[in-house]
N, C-alpha and C positions, 0 to 999 in steps of 0.2 A: 386495410390499406396495405399496399405492396411497397416494400423497401427497395430503394434504388441501389444497384450494385455499382458503386462508384469506380472500382477498379476496372470493370468492364466498360463503363462509359469513357474512362480515360484512355483505354486501349482503342476504342472506336474513334475518339477525337484525334489521337495520334495517327491512326490510319488515314483519316480524312485530311489531316495536315500534310502528311507525306504525299498523298495523291495530288492535292492541289499544288504543292511545291514542285512536284515532278511535272505536272501539267504546265505550270508557269515557266519552267525552264525550257520546255520544248517550243513554246510559242510566246513571243513578246506581247502579242495582243491579249493573251490570256492572263498575263501578269497583272495588267490593270484591272481586269474583271475579277480576278481571284484575291486581290490585295485586301479588300474589305472583309471578305470571308475569312481569310487567314488571321487578320487582326482579331476578329470575333472569336474564332476557334482558340487562339492562344489565350484570350481573356477568359473564356469558358474553362479552358484547361487549368489555368491558375486558380480559379474558383473551386474546381473539383479537387485539386491537390490540397488546398487549404482545408476543405471539408473532410477529406480523407485523413489528413493529419490530426484534425480536431477530434474526429470520431475514434481514432486509435488511442489518442492521448487521454481521453476521459475514462477514468477508472469506473468500473461498475460497483455499485454499492450493494452489499448483501443485507437482506432484511431478515432478522431473526423471527421465527414463528414462535409465539408463546410468550 
């Protein structure tokens, strides 16, 4: 199983958010189209930020051999 690089996913989400916000600023019609996508991306961003914080906060346990 391949592990997800959460920091890379967050970077990509931020890039998509910035692109959609810029696109929405340039065209009023696109604002309505992009609104739902932006809400979903911000929700997804919050989820990944929580996951990233939880994964860094959990200390790794060492197992003694023998």
